[in-house]
ZADO-72728 format. One line per field, with one value per residue (C-alpha): residue number from 1; y negated, x negated, z. Coordinates in nm, 3 decimals, decimal comma, always signed. Example, Ala and Ser with C-alpha at 12.3 -4.5 7.8 and 13.67 -1.06 7.14 Angstrom:
BEGIN
pos: 1 / 2
py: +0,450 / +0,106
px: -1,230 / -1,367
pz: +0,780 / +0,714
END
This chain:
BEGIN
pos: 1 / 2 / 3 / 4 / 5 / 6 / 7 / 8 / 9 / 10 / 11 / 12 / 13 / 14 / 15 / 16 / 17 / 18 / 19 / 20 / 21 / 22 / 23 / 24 / 25 / 26 / 27 / 28 / 29 / 30 / 31 / 32 / 33 / 34 / 35 / 36 / 37 / 38 / 39 / 40 / 41 / 42 / 43 / 44 / 45 / 46 / 47 / 48 / 49 / 50 / 51 / 52 / 53 / 54 / 55 / 56 / 57 / 58 / 59 / 60 / 61 / 62 / 63 / 64 / 65 / 66 / 67 / 68 / 69 / 70 / 71 / 72 / 73 / 74 / 75 / 76 / 77 / 78 / 79 / 80 / 81 / 82 / 83 / 84 / 85 / 86 / 87 / 88 / 89 / 90 / 91 / 92 / 93 / 94 / 95 / 96 / 97 / 98 / 99 / 100 / 101 / 102 / 103 / 104 / 105 / 106 / 107 / 108 / 109 / 110 / 111 / 112 / 113 / 114 / 115 / 116 / 117 / 118 / 119 / 120 / 121 / 122 / 123 / 124 / 125 / 126 / 127 / 128 / 129 / 130 / 131 / 132 / 133 / 134 / 135 / 136 / 137 / 138 / 139 / 140 / 141 / 142 / 143 / 144 / 145 / 146 / 147 / 148 / 149 / 150 / 151 / 152 / 153 / 154 / 155 / 156 / 157 / 158 / 159 / 160 / 161 / 162 / 163 / 164 / 165 / 166 / 167 / 168 / 169 / 170 / 171 / 172 / 173 / 174 / 175 / 176 / 177 / 178 / 179 / 180 / 181 / 182 / 183 / 184 / 185 / 186 / 187 / 188 / 189 / 190 / 191 / 192 / 193 / 194 / 195 / 196 / 197 / 198 / 199 / 200 / 201 / 202 / 203 / 204 / 205 / 206 / 207 / 208 / 209 / 210 / 211 / 212 / 213 / 214 / 215 / 216 / 217 / 218 / 219 / 220 / 221 / 222 / 223 / 224 / 225 / 226 / 227 / 228 / 229 / 230 / 231 / 232 / 233 / 234 / 235 / 236 / 237 / 238 / 239 / 240 / 241 / 242 / 243 / 244 / 245 / 246 / 247 / 248 / 249 / 250 / 251 / 252 / 253 / 254 / 255 / 256 / 257 / 258 / 259 / 260 / 261 / 262 / 263 / 264 / 265 / 266 / 267 / 268 / 269 / 270 / 271 / 272 / 273 / 274 / 275 / 276 / 277 / 278 / 279 / 280 / 281 / 282 / 283 / 284 / 285 / 286 / 287 / 288 / 289 / 290 / 291 / 292 / 293 / 294 / 295 / 296 / 297 / 298 / 299 / 300 / 301 / 302 / 303 / 304 / 305 / 306 / 307 / 308 / 309 / 310 / 311 / 312 / 313 / 314 / 315 / 316 / 317 / 318 / 319 / 320 / 321 / 322 / 323 / 324 / 325 / 326 / 327 / 328 / 329 / 330 / 331 / 332 / 333 / 334 / 335 / 336 / 337 / 338 / 339 / 340 / 341 / 342 / 343 / 344 / 345 / 346 / 347 / 348 / 349 / 350 / 351 / 352 / 353 / 354 / 355 / 356 / 357 / 358 / 359 / 360 / 361 / 362 / 363 / 364 / 365 / 366 / 367 / 368 / 369 / 370 / 371 / 372 / 373 / 374 / 375 / 376 / 377 / 378 / 379 / 380 / 381 / 382 / 383 / 384 / 385 / 386 / 387 / 388 / 389 / 390 / 391 / 392 / 393 / 394 / 395 / 396 / 397 / 398 / 399 / 400 / 401 / 402 / 403 / 404 / 405 / 406 / 407 / 408 / 409 / 410 / 411 / 412 / 413 / 414 / 415 / 416 / 417 / 418 / 419 / 420 / 421 / 422 / 423 / 424 / 425 / 426 / 427 / 428 / 429 / 430 / 431 / 432 / 433 / 434 / 435 / 436
py: -0,487 / -0,525 / -0,280 / -0,414 / -0,260 / -0,276 / -0,077 / -0,021 / -0,173 / +0,046 / +0,001 / -0,380 / -0,421 / -0,786 / -1,109 / -1,188 / -1,566 / -1,649 / -1,830 / -2,094 / -1,980 / -1,604 / -1,393 / -1,053 / -0,846 / -0,616 / -0,877 / -1,113 / -0,827 / -0,782 / -1,150 / -1,137 / -0,828 / -0,985 / -1,284 / -1,060 / -0,849 / -1,154 / -1,285 / -0,985 / -0,840 / -0,458 / -0,373 / -0,047 / -0,058 / +0,160 / +0,180 / +0,322 / +0,474 / +0,428 / +0,289 / +0,423 / +0,418 / +0,757 / +0,608 / +0,313 / +0,290 / +0,364 / +0,504 / +0,697 / +0,383 / +0,192 / +0,475 / +0,491 / +0,118 / +0,118 / +0,407 / +0,304 / -0,043 / +0,097 / +0,288 / -0,022 / -0,229 / +0,015 / +0,144 / +0,417 / +0,588 / +0,618 / +0,774 / +0,996 / +0,836 / +0,971 / +0,809 / +0,980 / +1,314 / +1,248 / +1,129 / +1,435 / +1,469 / +1,676 / +1,360 / +1,139 / +1,341 / +1,309 / +0,930 / +0,919 / +0,885 / +1,065 / +0,733 / +0,645 / +0,655 / +0,978 / +1,097 / +1,148 / +1,323 / +1,502 / +1,629 / +1,733 / +2,112 / +2,295 / +2,450 / +2,106 / +1,958 / +2,234 / +2,223 / +1,845 / +1,746 / +1,588 / +1,588 / +1,601 / +1,349 / +1,129 / +1,048 / +0,775 / +0,598 / +0,223 / -0,019 / -0,303 / -0,489 / -0,346 / +0,023 / +0,294 / +0,335 / +0,664 / +0,595 / +0,864 / +0,821 / +1,030 / +0,974 / +1,071 / +1,013 / +1,068 / +1,000 / +1,123 / +1,030 / +1,397 / +1,716 / +2,058 / +2,340 / +2,564 / +2,559 / +2,599 / +2,270 / +1,907 / +1,733 / +1,900 / +1,764 / +1,445 / +1,489 / +1,842 / +1,750 / +1,455 / +1,670 / +1,921 / +1,649 / +1,477 / +1,796 / +1,777 / +1,402 / +1,262 / +1,446 / +1,312 / +0,952 / +0,620 / +0,491 / +0,672 / +0,496 / +0,640 / +0,530 / +0,589 / +0,554 / +0,557 / +0,361 / +0,187 / +0,418 / +0,722 / +0,561 / +0,501 / +0,856 / +0,997 / +0,796 / +0,938 / +1,284 / +1,224 / +1,074 / +0,938 / +0,713 / +0,360 / +0,188 / +0,251 / +0,070 / +0,149 / +0,063 / +0,103 / +0,094 / -0,119 / -0,494 / -0,589 / -0,735 / -0,746 / -0,762 / -0,577 / -0,422 / -0,217 / +0,131 / +0,323 / +0,114 / +0,175 / -0,126 / -0,084 / -0,315 / -0,311 / -0,427 / -0,487 / -0,633 / -0,484 / -0,605 / -0,971 / -0,973 / -0,808 / -0,733 / -0,744 / -0,616 / -0,730 / -0,464 / -0,540 / -0,303 / -0,467 / -0,398 / -0,188 / +0,040 / -0,073 / -0,182 / -0,507 / -0,572 / -0,896 / -0,847 / -1,100 / -1,097 / -1,320 / -1,405 / -1,318 / -1,660 / -1,808 / -1,977 / -1,654 / -1,637 / -1,302 / -1,021 / -1,031 / -0,660 / -0,567 / -0,788 / -0,533 / -0,265 / -0,482 / -0,581 / -0,212 / -0,142 / -0,407 / -0,269 / +0,080 / -0,050 / -0,231 / +0,082 / +0,301 / +0,068 / +0,052 / +0,431 / +0,433 / +0,211 / +0,428 / +0,740 / +0,580 / +0,599 / +0,258 / +0,131 / +0,319 / +0,141 / +0,038 / -0,100 / -0,282 / -0,522 / -0,422 / -0,521 / -0,810 / -1,078 / -1,330 / -1,692 / -1,827 / -1,652 / -1,806 / -2,147 / -2,134 / -2,225 / -2,366 / -2,592 / -2,838 / -2,559 / -2,399 / -2,728 / -2,758 / -2,404 / -2,480 / -2,743 / -2,497 / -2,270 / -1,975 / -2,057 / -2,038 / -1,733 / -1,500 / -1,746 / -1,713 / -1,344 / -1,424 / -1,636 / -1,356 / -1,052 / -0,900 / -0,887 / -0,516 / -0,495 / -0,354 / -0,516 / -0,851 / -0,783 / -0,707 / -1,072 / -1,250 / -1,109 / -1,040 / -0,689 / -0,513 / -0,140 / -0,164 / -0,026 / -0,261 / -0,493 / -0,624 / -0,377 / -0,599 / -0,910 / -0,723 / -0,470 / -0,702 / -1,060 / -1,329 / -1,135 / -1,258 / -1,519 / -1,536 / -1,601 / -1,661 / -1,289 / -1,242 / -1,417 / -1,373 / -1,016 / -0,878 / -1,117 / -0,911 / -0,870 / -1,244 / -1,318 / -1,081 / -1,217 / -1,549 / -1,470 / -1,196 / -1,357 / -1,317 / -1,221 / -1,487 / -1,598 / -1,564 / -1,616 / -1,239 / -1,249 / -1,502 / -1,309 / -0,997 / -1,171 / -1,463 / -1,251 / -1,396 / -1,252 / -1,415 / -1,732 / -2,001 / -1,965 / -2,224 / -2,156 / -2,515 / -2,666 / -2,399 / -2,363 / -2,736 / -2,689 / -2,447 / -2,559 / -2,635 / -2,885 / -3,060 / -3,103 / -3,209 / -3,573 / -3,463 / -3,265 / -3,563 / -3,776 / -3,511 / -3,482 / -3,857 / -3,976 / -4,216 / -4,582 / -4,716 / -5,011 / -4,790 / -4,773 / -4,428 / -4,269 / -4,333 / -4,029 / -4,177
px: -4,567 / -4,383 / -4,266 / -3,956 / -3,866 / -3,605 / -3,567 / -3,361 / -3,033 / -2,856 / -2,510 / -2,531 / -2,390 / -2,290 / -2,313 / -2,012 / -2,021 / -2,036 / -2,364 / -2,401 / -2,747 / -2,710 / -2,944 / -2,890 / -2,632 / -2,632 / -2,472 / -2,765 / -3,007 / -2,844 / -2,886 / -3,254 / -3,319 / -3,139 / -3,373 / -3,677 / -3,565 / -3,472 / -3,827 / -3,955 / -4,154 / -4,142 / -3,965 / -3,952 / -3,715 / -3,735 / -3,572 / -3,780 / -3,477 / -3,223 / -2,969 / -2,690 / -2,618 / -2,489 / -2,320 / -2,145 / -1,769 / -1,641 / -1,985 / -1,838 / -1,698 / -2,021 / -2,232 / -2,011 / -2,046 / -2,420 / -2,517 / -2,286 / -2,435 / -2,788 / -2,684 / -2,529 / -2,838 / -3,066 / -3,262 / -3,504 / -3,582 / -3,441 / -3,677 / -3,483 / -3,497 / -3,393 / -3,051 / -2,982 / -3,069 / -2,854 / -2,561 / -2,580 / -2,739 / -2,441 / -2,230 / -2,473 / -2,539 / -2,177 / -2,213 / -2,503 / -2,430 / -2,635 / -2,805 / -2,845 / -3,158 / -3,348 / -3,357 / -3,720 / -3,886 / -4,217 / -4,187 / -3,822 / -3,837 / -3,779 / -3,450 / -3,301 / -3,448 / -3,322 / -2,966 / -2,931 / -3,112 / -3,407 / -3,740 / -4,082 / -4,235 / -4,145 / -4,366 / -4,255 / -4,403 / -4,372 / -4,457 / -4,682 / -4,659 / -4,981 / -4,908 / -4,766 / -4,874 / -4,806 / -4,698 / -4,645 / -4,432 / -4,449 / -4,210 / -4,231 / -4,046 / -4,227 / -3,952 / -3,608 / -3,310 / -3,223 / -3,407 / -3,260 / -3,332 / -3,372 / -3,745 / -3,661 / -3,471 / -3,556 / -3,889 / -4,229 / -4,574 / -4,626 / -5,001 / -4,982 / -4,681 / -4,865 / -5,170 / -4,954 / -4,777 / -5,105 / -5,248 / -4,972 / -4,923 / -5,277 / -5,408 / -5,127 / -5,099 / -5,279 / -5,140 / -5,001 / -4,772 / -4,671 / -4,336 / -4,342 / -4,107 / -4,407 / -4,590 / -4,921 / -5,131 / -4,991 / -5,047 / -5,412 / -5,450 / -5,295 / -5,527 / -5,831 / -5,716 / -5,575 / -5,761 / -5,641 / -5,353 / -5,367 / -5,082 / -4,875 / -4,549 / -4,461 / -4,160 / -4,250 / -3,994 / -4,214 / -4,263 / -4,510 / -4,844 / -4,977 / -4,815 / -5,086 / -5,428 / -5,683 / -5,757 / -6,037 / -5,988 / -5,611 / -5,378 / -5,114 / -4,812 / -4,596 / -4,239 / -3,937 / -3,718 / -3,398 / -3,090 / -3,189 / -3,500 / -3,639 / -4,004 / -4,212 / -4,563 / -4,735 / -4,972 / -5,260 / -5,529 / -5,866 / -6,122 / -6,314 / -6,010 / -5,929 / -5,582 / -5,509 / -5,179 / -5,005 / -4,722 / -4,451 / -4,109 / -3,813 / -3,509 / -3,189 / -3,032 / -2,720 / -2,948 / -2,954 / -2,579 / -2,402 / -2,404 / -2,061 / -2,072 / -2,069 / -1,778 / -1,510 / -1,697 / -1,701 / -1,337 / -1,251 / -1,455 / -1,262 / -0,930 / -1,031 / -1,137 / -0,806 / -0,617 / -0,820 / -0,754 / -0,384 / -0,372 / -0,552 / -0,280 / -0,003 / -0,158 / -0,176 / -0,557 / -0,587 / -0,772 / -0,670 / -0,402 / -0,495 / -0,333 / -0,455 / -0,745 / -0,903 / -0,599 / -0,630 / -0,365 / -0,441 / -0,552 / -0,196 / -0,162 / -0,491 / -0,359 / -0,063 / -0,304 / -0,593 / -0,409 / -0,695 / -0,939 / -0,693 / -0,661 / -1,038 / -1,065 / -0,805 / -1,039 / -1,328 / -1,422 / -1,352 / -0,981 / -0,996 / -1,221 / -0,953 / -0,841 / -1,183 / -1,115 / -0,791 / -0,980 / -1,220 / -0,985 / -1,145 / -0,852 / -0,911 / -1,289 / -1,423 / -1,761 / -1,586 / -1,306 / -1,541 / -1,655 / -1,346 / -1,090 / -1,058 / -1,135 / -1,140 / -1,213 / -1,195 / -0,918 / -0,622 / -0,796 / -0,701 / -0,544 / -0,347 / -0,133 / +0,194 / +0,080 / -0,146 / -0,021 / -0,240 / -0,563 / -0,658 / -0,933 / -1,214 / -1,018 / -1,104 / -1,145 / -1,396 / -1,647 / -1,505 / -1,374 / -1,021 / -0,814 / -0,532 / -0,714 / -0,770 / -0,407 / -0,287 / -0,533 / -0,707 / -0,979 / -1,103 / -1,390 / -1,428 / -1,750 / -2,019 / -2,095 / -2,466 / -2,657 / -2,654 / -2,275 / -2,306 / -2,586 / -2,373 / -2,205 / -2,432 / -2,713 / -2,995 / -2,828 / -2,490 / -2,573 / -2,835 / -2,753 / -2,917 / -2,798 / -2,825 / -2,651 / -2,385 / -2,289 / -2,209 / -1,958 / -1,749 / -1,836 / -1,525 / -1,708 / -1,880 / -1,554 / -1,319 / -1,341 / -1,234 / -0,949 / -0,837 / -0,820 / -0,618 / -0,370 / -0,328 / +0,009 / -0,007 / +0,053 / +0,388 / +0,218 / +0,005 / +0,129 / +0,202 / -0,065 / -0,016 / +0,074 / -0,124
pz: +4,569 / +4,899 / +5,162 / +5,338 / +5,673 / +5,949 / +6,269 / +6,584 / +6,468 / +6,726 / +6,572 / +6,579 / +6,234 / +6,189 / +6,388 / +6,603 / +6,563 / +6,934 / +6,884 / +6,615 / +6,509 / +6,548 / +6,338 / +6,185 / +6,004 / +5,704 / +5,478 / +5,537 / +5,479 / +5,143 / +5,058 / +5,160 / +4,945 / +4,648 / +4,665 / +4,674 / +4,381 / +4,177 / +4,228 / +4,034 / +4,325 / +4,329 / +4,657 / +4,851 / +5,149 / +5,459 / +5,800 / +6,086 / +6,257 / +6,535 / +6,292 / +6,513 / +6,885 / +6,990 / +7,298 / +7,133 / +7,129 / +6,779 / +6,697 / +6,403 / +6,240 / +6,300 / +6,160 / +5,852 / +5,789 / +5,859 / +5,631 / +5,351 / +5,373 / +5,355 / +5,043 / +4,887 / +4,967 / +4,790 / +5,089 / +4,989 / +5,321 / +5,673 / +5,927 / +6,167 / +6,512 / +6,849 / +6,817 / +6,484 / +6,641 / +6,949 / +6,736 / +6,512 / +6,169 / +6,057 / +6,105 / +5,911 / +5,596 / +5,470 / +5,488 / +5,242 / +4,874 / +4,612 / +4,539 / +4,906 / +5,125 / +5,184 / +5,545 / +5,644 / +5,938 / +5,937 / +6,293 / +6,297 / +6,314 / +5,981 / +6,093 / +6,157 / +5,839 / +5,611 / +5,740 / +5,715 / +5,398 / +5,579 / +5,396 / +5,572 / +5,330 / +5,036 / +4,737 / +4,499 / +4,200 / +4,235 / +3,957 / +4,069 / +3,740 / +3,600 / +3,637 / +3,858 / +4,220 / +4,395 / +4,751 / +5,010 / +5,322 / +5,637 / +5,929 / +6,296 / +6,621 / +6,948 / +7,202 / +7,100 / +7,318 / +7,366 / +7,289 / +7,217 / +7,464 / +7,159 / +7,072 / +6,703 / +6,707 / +6,779 / +6,732 / +6,719 / +6,806 / +6,599 / +6,547 / +6,412 / +6,197 / +6,042 / +5,971 / +5,785 / +5,587 / +5,499 / +5,352 / +5,088 / +5,047 / +5,049 / +4,739 / +4,518 / +4,642 / +4,604 / +4,934 / +5,239 / +5,487 / +5,824 / +5,969 / +6,344 / +6,636 / +6,868 / +7,138 / +7,050 / +7,271 / +7,090 / +6,750 / +6,834 / +6,964 / +6,648 / +6,424 / +6,601 / +6,494 / +6,144 / +5,850 / +5,517 / +5,628 / +5,487 / +5,672 / +5,986 / +6,062 / +6,423 / +6,636 / +7,005 / +7,285 / +7,509 / +7,479 / +7,209 / +7,309 / +6,954 / +6,611 / +6,424 / +6,465 / +6,277 / +6,409 / +6,234 / +5,919 / +5,922 / +5,932 / +6,203 / +6,207 / +6,520 / +6,497 / +6,714 / +6,442 / +6,590 / +6,405 / +6,389 / +6,168 / +5,859 / +5,793 / +5,479 / +5,409 / +5,094 / +4,961 / +4,724 / +4,598 / +4,551 / +4,281 / +4,531 / +4,568 / +4,919 / +5,018 / +5,200 / +5,376 / +5,470 / +5,722 / +5,808 / +5,970 / +5,893 / +6,104 / +5,920 / +5,968 / +5,813 / +5,558 / +5,358 / +5,313 / +5,283 / +5,032 / +4,871 / +4,789 / +5,158 / +5,263 / +5,158 / +5,355 / +5,667 / +5,634 / +5,601 / +5,917 / +6,113 / +5,988 / +6,102 / +6,446 / +6,484 / +6,382 / +6,620 / +6,913 / +6,826 / +6,829 / +7,163 / +7,306 / +7,161 / +7,309 / +7,653 / +7,667 / +7,830 / +8,134 / +8,447 / +8,650 / +9,000 / +9,308 / +9,615 / +9,641 / +9,308 / +9,101 / +8,855 / +8,903 / +8,627 / +8,640 / +8,669 / +9,003 / +9,119 / +9,013 / +9,252 / +9,530 / +9,329 / +9,086 / +9,038 / +8,963 / +8,721 / +8,536 / +8,520 / +8,382 / +8,115 / +7,969 / +7,928 / +7,639 / +7,870 / +7,848 / +7,468 / +7,438 / +7,306 / +7,040 / +6,875 / +6,814 / +6,634 / +6,384 / +6,286 / +6,290 / +6,600 / +6,838 / +6,899 / +6,864 / +7,194 / +7,134 / +7,159 / +7,407 / +7,694 / +7,699 / +7,565 / +7,809 / +8,181 / +8,306 / +7,970 / +8,003 / +8,381 / +8,604 / +8,585 / +8,341 / +7,998 / +7,756 / +7,522 / +7,548 / +7,586 / +7,847 / +8,046 / +7,999 / +8,148 / +8,116 / +7,771 / +7,766 / +8,024 / +8,340 / +8,704 / +8,773 / +8,491 / +8,716 / +9,065 / +9,034 / +9,089 / +9,299 / +9,451 / +9,782 / +9,813 / +9,722 / +9,996 / +10,252 / +10,171 / +10,425 / +10,191 / +10,005 / +9,631 / +9,457 / +9,450 / +9,097 / +9,025 / +8,702 / +8,652 / +8,626 / +8,345 / +8,175 / +8,146 / +7,852 / +7,771 / +7,628 / +7,414 / +7,104 / +7,170 / +7,358 / +7,423 / +7,790 / +8,013 / +8,370 / +8,489 / +8,187 / +8,137 / +8,502 / +8,511 / +8,229 / +8,433 / +8,787 / +8,991 / +9,210 / +8,919 / +8,732 / +9,010 / +8,902 / +8,555 / +8,704 / +8,910 / +8,596 / +8,417 / +8,702 / +8,761 / +8,623 / +8,331 / +8,424 / +8,317 / +8,150 / +7,927 / +7,568 / +7,428 / +7,210 / +6,840 / +6,630 / +6,344
END
């Protein structure tokens, strides 16, 4: 049989398309799981937690899409992570269908568990082709994002909680798996105090130095799959009664295609985001207006003095950045607007095309900062463009950013010869271009 796991999606629900070989997305997860199930392999699917991001814009809409997708994809368990607790379990439970995943947490205090349908352990019978295997799951989180000041709420000591869960789970199971939002040092410490666990799947916050290890005869698999990968652990019981585990992780690339059943859910999500942003505009909840040196003026204003540079910019992908959003129905998606417009969500920055004309696309001020001060007094220097400015949008998930190569594509000095060619009048002897 196979245990399939994901973790730390943090509201990153689908790829945006900015990078040709982007990995991730719930629709690709669905395609991956369909392949596994069609192969006849018994599959049990878990998420280690932090499905949501409590601080994300439109977090409610993202949580709705994420948990309904997990239900549609047949997930069995979601371990309660710090983000779920910070977001609010009372907001998550209505999103789960009766056939959806079970919320699991062994160290969430009983008062929180009881009021939100969270179970301290899960025991399931899984067919391995030759018979039934009883598998027990225990889930813990060691570092929640926020903790209640009420001692009867929040997360309790992981070690004691696991000991209590094991006293119930171990006697009735063939295999016990611990799902842990926990650092490696804490995992090792826990395993010196608790016996009987067969497998640990842990999602640490720190950078991984090892993918797996054996601690007191327990297999520990560390993962940082985030939203881009999916993990699988093959489990085989030998004739001597011992379990062996084979872990692997797979990038959710375009090769998998997309689960057609989730497309209507995602389209509905985009429609709701568009409607929410339209309502935000109607209510006047837009970026704060500003005056003076911090006001955005638009690239056309810059071009009145810097015509050659403006012409160079018009040949770059930056000048067409907003058009990409039109093609994928994301004109109002804040996750996209911040890097496809100028000054979005900043005082005086992009709101929409009618209210802030000239600030769509990635204009001069996206890199150099608001230009009103420079327009009023040319001796006022604009912000120096460093690699960090580029990296604020060109992240590893959205871009194969190579500073040396990419900076050349938008460099004003590098492209002046191109600009000169573009501005040079056509010779009278040149024939017109053929329309055919």
